N, CA, C, O and the ligand as a Tripos MOL2 file, in Angstrom:
@<TRIPOS>MOLECULE
protein
  177   175    45     0     0
PROTEIN
NO_CHARGES

@<TRIPOS>ATOM
      1 N         -55.3770   80.2790   -6.9930 N.3       1 MET1
      2 CA        -55.9560   80.7340   -5.7330 C.3       1 MET1
      3 C         -56.5390   82.1360   -5.9050 C.2       1 MET1
      4 O         -56.0660   82.9230   -6.7250 O.2       1 MET1
      5 N         -57.5620   82.4290   -5.1290 N.am      2 VAL2
      6 CA        -58.1620   83.7570   -5.0960 C.3       2 VAL2
      7 C         -58.1650   84.2420   -3.6460 C.2       2 VAL2
      8 O         -57.8740   83.4850   -2.7200 O.2       2 VAL2
      9 N         -58.4950   85.4980   -3.4770 N.am      3 VAL3
     10 CA        -58.5060   86.0550   -2.1170 C.3       3 VAL3
     11 C         -59.8460   86.7470   -1.8490 C.2       3 VAL3
     12 O         -60.5430   87.1770   -2.7690 O.2       3 VAL3
     13 N         -60.1740   86.8370   -0.5870 N.am      4 ILE4
     14 CA        -61.3790   87.5730   -0.1860 C.3       4 ILE4
     15 C         -60.9910   88.6310    0.8420 C.2       4 ILE4
     16 O         -59.9740   88.5260    1.5280 O.2       4 ILE4
     17 N         -61.8330   89.6460    0.9220 N.am      5 THR5
     18 CA        -61.5850   90.7210    1.8800 C.3       5 THR5
     19 C         -62.5530   90.5890    3.0570 C.2       5 THR5
     20 O         -63.4820   89.7820    3.0280 O.2       5 THR5
     21 N         -62.3210   91.3840    4.0740 N.am      6 ALA6
     22 CA        -63.1450   91.2850    5.2730 C.3       6 ALA6
     23 C         -64.5960   91.6830    5.0070 C.2       6 ALA6
     24 O         -65.5190   91.0640    5.5370 O.2       6 ALA6
     25 N         -64.7970   92.7200    4.1840 N.am      7 LYS7
     26 CA        -66.1450   93.2580    4.0000 C.3       7 LYS7
     27 C         -66.8050   92.7930    2.7180 C.2       7 LYS7
     28 O         -68.0260   92.6410    2.6650 O.2       7 LYS7
     29 N         -66.0070   92.5640    1.6800 N.am      8 GLY8
     30 CA        -66.5630   92.3500    0.3570 C.3       8 GLY8
     31 C         -67.2580   91.0170    0.1990 C.2       8 GLY8
     32 O         -67.0670   90.0950    0.9920 O.2       8 GLY8
     33 N         -68.0760   90.9350   -0.8520 N.am      9 LYS9
     34 CA        -68.7430   89.6860   -1.1900 C.3       9 LYS9
     35 C         -68.2490   89.1700   -2.5300 C.2       9 LYS9
     36 O         -68.9200   88.3790   -3.1940 O.2       9 LYS9
     37 N         -67.0640   89.6320   -2.9190 N.am     10 LYS10
     38 CA        -66.4670   89.2040   -4.1770 C.3      10 LYS10
     39 C         -65.1400   88.5150   -3.8690 C.2      10 LYS10
     40 O         -64.5030   88.7530   -2.8440 O.2      10 LYS10
     41 N         -64.7600   87.6570   -4.8000 N.am     11 TYR11
     42 CA        -63.4040   87.0960   -4.6950 C.3      11 TYR11
     43 C         -62.5530   87.6740   -5.8110 C.2      11 TYR11
     44 O         -63.0520   88.0390   -6.8750 O.2      11 TYR11
     45 N         -61.2620   87.7470   -5.5430 N.am     12 HIS12
     46 CA        -60.3400   88.4660   -6.4090 C.3      12 HIS12
     47 C         -59.0690   87.6770   -6.6650 C.2      12 HIS12
     48 O         -58.7050   86.7690   -5.9170 O.2      12 HIS12
     49 N         -58.4030   88.0600   -7.7560 N.am     13 ARG13
     50 CA        -57.0220   87.6320   -7.9120 C.3      13 ARG13
     51 C         -56.1930   88.3520   -6.8440 C.2      13 ARG13
     52 O         -56.5170   89.4750   -6.4590 O.2      13 ARG13
     53 N         -55.1320   87.7080   -6.3720 N.am     14 PRO14
     54 CA        -54.3260   88.3330   -5.3090 C.3      14 PRO14
     55 C         -53.7510   89.6880   -5.6970 C.2      14 PRO14
     56 O         -53.4860   90.5140   -4.8240 O.2      14 PRO14
     57 N         -53.5540   89.9340   -6.9890 N.am     15 ASN15
     58 CA        -52.9590   91.2020   -7.4150 C.3      15 ASN15
     59 C         -53.9990   92.2250   -7.8630 C.2      15 ASN15
     60 O         -53.6450   93.2300   -8.4810 O.2      15 ASN15
     61 N         -55.2700   91.9870   -7.5650 N.am     16 CYS16
     62 CA        -56.3180   92.9410   -7.9540 C.3      16 CYS16
     63 C         -56.0660   94.2950   -7.2970 C.2      16 CYS16
     64 O         -55.8140   94.3730   -6.0950 O.2      16 CYS16
     65 N         -56.1360   95.3660   -8.1010 N.am     17 HIS17
     66 CA        -55.8130   96.6790   -7.5380 C.3      17 HIS17
     67 C         -56.9090   97.2070   -6.6260 C.2      17 HIS17
     68 O         -56.6960   98.1990   -5.9280 O.2      17 HIS17
     69 N         -58.0780   96.5700   -6.6130 N.am     18 THR18
     70 CA        -59.1260   97.0250   -5.6930 C.3      18 THR18
     71 C         -58.9560   96.4220   -4.2960 C.2      18 THR18
     72 O         -59.6260   96.8270   -3.3460 O.2      18 THR18
     73 N         -58.0560   95.4550   -4.1920 N.am     19 VAL19
     74 CA        -57.8480   94.8000   -2.8940 C.3      19 VAL19
     75 C         -56.6110   95.3730   -2.2290 C.2      19 VAL19
     76 O         -55.4920   95.1620   -2.6960 O.2      19 VAL19
     77 N         -56.8120   96.0940   -1.1440 N.am     20 LYS20
     78 CA        -55.6700   96.6550   -0.4120 C.3      20 LYS20
     79 C         -55.1510   95.6510    0.6110 C.2      20 LYS20
     80 O         -53.9480   95.5450    0.8500 O.2      20 LYS20
     81 N         -56.0700   94.9340    1.1960 N.am     21 GLN21
     82 CA        -55.6760   93.9660    2.2160 C.3      21 GLN21
     83 C         -56.6840   92.8280    2.1970 C.2      21 GLN21
     84 O         -57.8870   93.0490    2.3400 O.2      21 GLN21
     85 N         -56.1900   91.6200    2.0220 N.am     22 TYR22
     86 CA        -57.1210   90.4980    2.0240 C.3      22 TYR22
     87 C         -56.9810   89.6900    3.3020 C.2      22 TYR22
     88 O         -55.9510   89.7380    3.9750 O.2      22 TYR22
     89 N         -58.0220   88.9540    3.6250 N.am     23 VAL23
     90 CA        -58.0390   88.2330    4.8940 C.3      23 VAL23
     91 C         -57.7980   86.7410    4.7120 C.2      23 VAL23
     92 O         -57.4270   86.0510    5.6620 O.2      23 VAL23
     93 N         -58.0070   86.2370    3.4890 N.am     24 LYS24
     94 CA        -57.9080   84.7970    3.3230 C.3      24 LYS24
     95 C         -57.6400   84.4540    1.8730 C.2      24 LYS24
     96 O         -58.1530   85.1040    0.9610 O.2      24 LYS24
     97 N         -56.8330   83.4270    1.6690 N.am     25 GLU25
     98 CA        -56.6520   82.8520    0.3430 C.3      25 GLU25
     99 C         -57.4490   81.5640    0.2770 C.2      25 GLU25
    100 O         -57.4920   80.8040    1.2440 O.2      25 GLU25
    101 N         -58.0790   81.3160   -0.8570 N.am     26 LEU26
    102 CA        -58.8200   80.0870   -1.0190 C.3      26 LEU26
    103 C         -58.9710   79.7880   -2.5050 C.2      26 LEU26
    104 O         -58.6030   80.6050   -3.3490 O.2      26 LEU26
    105 N         -59.5080   78.6310   -2.8170 N.am     27 THR27
    106 CA        -59.6980   78.3080   -4.2270 C.3      27 THR27
    107 C         -60.9960   78.9310   -4.7310 C.2      27 THR27
    108 O         -61.8630   79.3120   -3.9440 O.2      27 THR27
    109 N         -61.1160   79.0270   -6.0490 N.am     28 VAL28
    110 CA        -62.3410   79.5730   -6.6350 C.3      28 VAL28
    111 C         -63.5470   78.7460   -6.1930 C.2      28 VAL28
    112 O         -64.5970   79.2980   -5.8640 O.2      28 VAL28
    113 N         -63.3930   77.4370   -6.1850 N.am     29 ASP29
    114 CA        -64.5090   76.5870   -5.7660 C.3      29 ASP29
    115 C         -64.9290   76.8810   -4.3350 C.2      29 ASP29
    116 O         -66.1190   76.9650   -4.0320 O.2      29 ASP29
    117 N         -63.9500   77.0340   -3.4640 N.am     30 GLU30
    118 CA        -64.2690   77.3420   -2.0650 C.3      30 GLU30
    119 C         -64.9850   78.6910   -1.9570 C.2      30 GLU30
    120 O         -65.9680   78.8280   -1.2280 O.2      30 GLU30
    121 N         -64.4820   79.6720   -2.6870 N.am     31 ALA31
    122 CA        -65.0890   80.9980   -2.6450 C.3      31 ALA31
    123 C         -66.5390   80.9420   -3.1220 C.2      31 ALA31
    124 O         -67.4170   81.5600   -2.5200 O.2      31 ALA31
    125 N         -66.7850   80.2100   -4.1910 N.am     32 ARG32
    126 CA        -68.1490   80.1010   -4.7100 C.3      32 ARG32
    127 C         -69.0630   79.4080   -3.7110 C.2      32 ARG32
    128 O         -70.2100   79.8100   -3.5180 O.2      32 ARG32
    129 N         -68.5400   78.3610   -3.0790 N.am     33 GLN33
    130 CA        -69.3560   77.6330   -2.1050 C.3      33 GLN33
    131 C         -69.7190   78.5180   -0.9180 C.2      33 GLN33
    132 O         -70.7520   78.3200   -0.2790 O.2      33 GLN33
    133 N         -68.8630   79.4930   -0.6280 N.am     34 LEU34
    134 CA        -69.1280   80.4130    0.4810 C.3      34 LEU34
    135 C         -70.0210   81.5710    0.0440 C.2      34 LEU34
    136 O         -70.3500   82.4410    0.8510 O.2      34 LEU34
    137 N         -70.4090   81.5860   -1.2150 N.am     35 GLY35
    138 CA        -71.3450   82.6010   -1.6850 C.3      35 GLY35
    139 C         -70.6950   83.8380   -2.2770 C.2      35 GLY35
    140 O         -71.3720   84.8330   -2.5380 O.2      35 GLY35
    141 N         -69.3850   83.7840   -2.4890 N.am     36 TYR36
    142 CA        -68.7060   84.9370   -3.0800 C.3      36 TYR36
    143 C         -68.8760   84.9350   -4.5970 C.2      36 TYR36
    144 O         -68.9820   83.8860   -5.2330 O.2      36 TYR36
    145 N         -68.8980   86.1460   -5.1520 N.am     37 LYS37
    146 CA        -69.0200   86.3080   -6.5960 C.3      37 LYS37
    147 C         -67.7030   86.8360   -7.1580 C.2      37 LYS37
    148 O         -66.9340   87.4740   -6.4390 O.2      37 LYS37
    149 N         -67.4370   86.5740   -8.4480 N.am     38 PRO38
    150 CA        -66.1840   87.0470   -9.0270 C.3      38 PRO38
    151 C         -66.1460   88.5640   -9.1730 C.2      38 PRO38
    152 O         -67.1430   89.1910   -9.5300 O.2      38 PRO38
    153 N         -65.0070   89.1330   -8.8980 N.am     39 CYS39
    154 CA        -64.7970   90.5710   -9.0730 C.3      39 CYS39
    155 C         -64.8920   90.9050  -10.5560 C.2      39 CYS39
    156 O         -64.4130   90.1490  -11.4010 O.2      39 CYS39
    157 N         -65.5210   92.0570  -10.8750 N.am     40 LYS40
    158 CA        -65.6420   92.4500  -12.2700 C.3      40 LYS40
    159 C         -64.3850   93.1340  -12.7840 C.2      40 LYS40
    160 O         -64.2210   93.3150  -13.9900 O.2      40 LYS40
    161 N         -63.5030   93.5120  -11.8780 N.am     41 VAL41
    162 CA        -62.2800   94.2100  -12.2760 C.3      41 VAL41
    163 C         -61.1950   93.2080  -12.6580 C.2      41 VAL41
    164 O         -60.6140   93.3010  -13.7390 O.2      41 VAL41
    165 N         -60.9250   92.2630  -11.7850 N.am     42 CYS42
    166 CA        -59.7920   91.3540  -12.0480 C.3      42 CYS42
    167 C         -60.2450   90.0500  -12.7110 C.2      42 CYS42
    168 O         -59.4050   89.2630  -13.1480 O.2      42 CYS42
    169 N         -61.5390   89.8100  -12.7920 N.am     43 LYS43
    170 CA        -62.0720   88.6170  -13.4580 C.3      43 LYS43
    171 C         -61.3500   87.3220  -13.0490 C.2      43 LYS43
    172 O         -60.7340   86.6690  -13.8910 O.2      43 LYS43
    173 N         -61.4210   86.9580  -11.7940 N.am     44 PRO44
    174 CA        -60.7330   85.7540  -11.3210 C.3      44 PRO44
    175 C         -61.3720   84.4780  -11.8810 C.2      44 PRO44
    176 O         -60.9140   83.3750  -11.5800 O.2      44 PRO44
    177 ZN        -60.8040   92.1790   -8.0290 Zn       45 ZN45
@<TRIPOS>BOND
     1     1     2 1
     2     2     3 1
     3     3     4 2
     4     3     5 am
     5     5     6 1
     6     6     7 1
     7     7     8 2
     8     7     9 am
     9     9    10 1
    10    10    11 1
    11    11    12 2
    12    11    13 am
    13    13    14 1
    14    14    15 1
    15    15    16 2
    16    15    17 am
    17    17    18 1
    18    18    19 1
    19    19    20 2
    20    19    21 am
    21    21    22 1
    22    22    23 1
    23    23    24 2
    24    23    25 am
    25    25    26 1
    26    26    27 1
    27    27    28 2
    28    27    29 am
    29    29    30 1
    30    30    31 1
    31    31    32 2
    32    31    33 am
    33    33    34 1
    34    34    35 1
    35    35    36 2
    36    35    37 am
    37    37    38 1
    38    38    39 1
    39    39    40 2
    40    39    41 am
    41    41    42 1
    42    42    43 1
    43    43    44 2
    44    43    45 am
    45    45    46 1
    46    46    47 1
    47    47    48 2
    48    47    49 am
    49    49    50 1
    50    50    51 1
    51    51    52 2
    52    51    53 am
    53    53    54 1
    54    54    55 1
    55    55    56 2
    56    55    57 am
    57    57    58 1
    58    58    59 1
    59    59    60 2
    60    59    61 am
    61    61    62 1
    62    62    63 1
    63    63    64 2
    64    63    65 am
    65    65    66 1
    66    66    67 1
    67    67    68 2
    68    67    69 am
    69    69    70 1
    70    70    71 1
    71    71    72 2
    72    71    73 am
    73    73    74 1
    74    74    75 1
    75    75    76 2
    76    75    77 am
    77    77    78 1
    78    78    79 1
    79    79    80 2
    80    79    81 am
    81    81    82 1
    82    82    83 1
    83    83    84 2
    84    83    85 am
    85    85    86 1
    86    86    87 1
    87    87    88 2
    88    87    89 am
    89    89    90 1
    90    90    91 1
    91    91    92 2
    92    91    93 am
    93    93    94 1
    94    94    95 1
    95    95    96 2
    96    95    97 am
    97    97    98 1
    98    98    99 1
    99    99   100 2
   100    99   101 am
   101   101   102 1
   102   102   103 1
   103   103   104 2
   104   103   105 am
   105   105   106 1
   106   106   107 1
   107   107   108 2
   108   107   109 am
   109   109   110 1
   110   110   111 1
   111   111   112 2
   112   111   113 am
   113   113   114 1
   114   114   115 1
   115   115   116 2
   116   115   117 am
   117   117   118 1
   118   118   119 1
   119   119   120 2
   120   119   121 am
   121   121   122 1
   122   122   123 1
   123   123   124 2
   124   123   125 am
   125   125   126 1
   126   126   127 1
   127   127   128 2
   128   127   129 am
   129   129   130 1
   130   130   131 1
   131   131   132 2
   132   131   133 am
   133   133   134 1
   134   134   135 1
   135   135   136 2
   136   135   137 am
   137   137   138 1
   138   138   139 1
   139   139   140 2
   140   139   141 am
   141   141   142 1
   142   142   143 1
   143   143   144 2
   144   143   145 am
   145   145   146 1
   146   146   147 1
   147   147   148 2
   148   147   149 am
   149   149   150 1
   150   150   151 1
   151   151   152 2
   152   151   153 am
   153   153   154 1
   154   154   155 1
   155   155   156 2
   156   155   157 am
   157   157   158 1
   158   158   159 1
   159   159   160 2
   160   159   161 am
   161   161   162 1
   162   162   163 1
   163   163   164 2
   164   163   165 am
   165   165   166 1
   166   166   167 1
   167   167   168 2
   168   167   169 am
   169   169   170 1
   170   170   171 1
   171   171   172 2
   172   171   173 am
   173   173   174 1
   174   174   175 1
   175   175   176 2
@<TRIPOS>SUBSTRUCTURE
     1 MET1         2 RESIDUE 1 A MET
     2 VAL2         6 RESIDUE 1 A VAL
     3 VAL3        10 RESIDUE 1 A VAL
     4 ILE4        14 RESIDUE 1 A ILE
     5 THR5        18 RESIDUE 1 A THR
     6 ALA6        22 RESIDUE 1 A ALA
     7 LYS7        26 RESIDUE 1 A LYS
     8 GLY8        30 RESIDUE 1 A GLY
     9 LYS9        34 RESIDUE 1 A LYS
    10 LYS10       38 RESIDUE 1 A LYS
    11 TYR11       42 RESIDUE 1 A TYR
    12 HIS12       46 RESIDUE 1 A HIS
    13 ARG13       50 RESIDUE 1 A ARG
    14 PRO14       54 RESIDUE 1 A PRO
    15 ASN15       58 RESIDUE 1 A ASN
    16 CYS16       62 RESIDUE 1 A CYS
    17 HIS17       66 RESIDUE 1 A HIS
    18 THR18       70 RESIDUE 1 A THR
    19 VAL19       74 RESIDUE 1 A VAL
    20 LYS20       78 RESIDUE 1 A LYS
    21 GLN21       82 RESIDUE 1 A GLN
    22 TYR22       86 RESIDUE 1 A TYR
    23 VAL23       90 RESIDUE 1 A VAL
    24 LYS24       94 RESIDUE 1 A LYS
    25 GLU25       98 RESIDUE 1 A GLU
    26 LEU26      102 RESIDUE 1 A LEU
    27 THR27      106 RESIDUE 1 A THR
    28 VAL28      110 RESIDUE 1 A VAL
    29 ASP29      114 RESIDUE 1 A ASP
    30 GLU30      118 RESIDUE 1 A GLU
    31 ALA31      122 RESIDUE 1 A ALA
    32 ARG32      126 RESIDUE 1 A ARG
    33 GLN33      130 RESIDUE 1 A GLN
    34 LEU34      134 RESIDUE 1 A LEU
    35 GLY35      138 RESIDUE 1 A GLY
    36 TYR36      142 RESIDUE 1 A TYR
    37 LYS37      146 RESIDUE 1 A LYS
    38 PRO38      150 RESIDUE 1 A PRO
    39 CYS39      154 RESIDUE 1 A CYS
    40 LYS40      158 RESIDUE 1 A LYS
    41 VAL41      162 RESIDUE 1 A VAL
    42 CYS42      166 RESIDUE 1 A CYS
    43 LYS43      170 RESIDUE 1 A LYS
    44 PRO44      174 RESIDUE 1 A PRO
    45 ZN45       177 GROUP 0 **** ****
């Protein structure tokens, strides 16, 4: 599972240090379908 934030357009691993608070958990496929891109820090 990956997480997304309220403002960002990236998806992250739940333990990514750039994510202080996430709004939703979803699968990578779901995140991609919603137009999110992978975070360059946590490489989900
Ligand atoms: Zn990240």
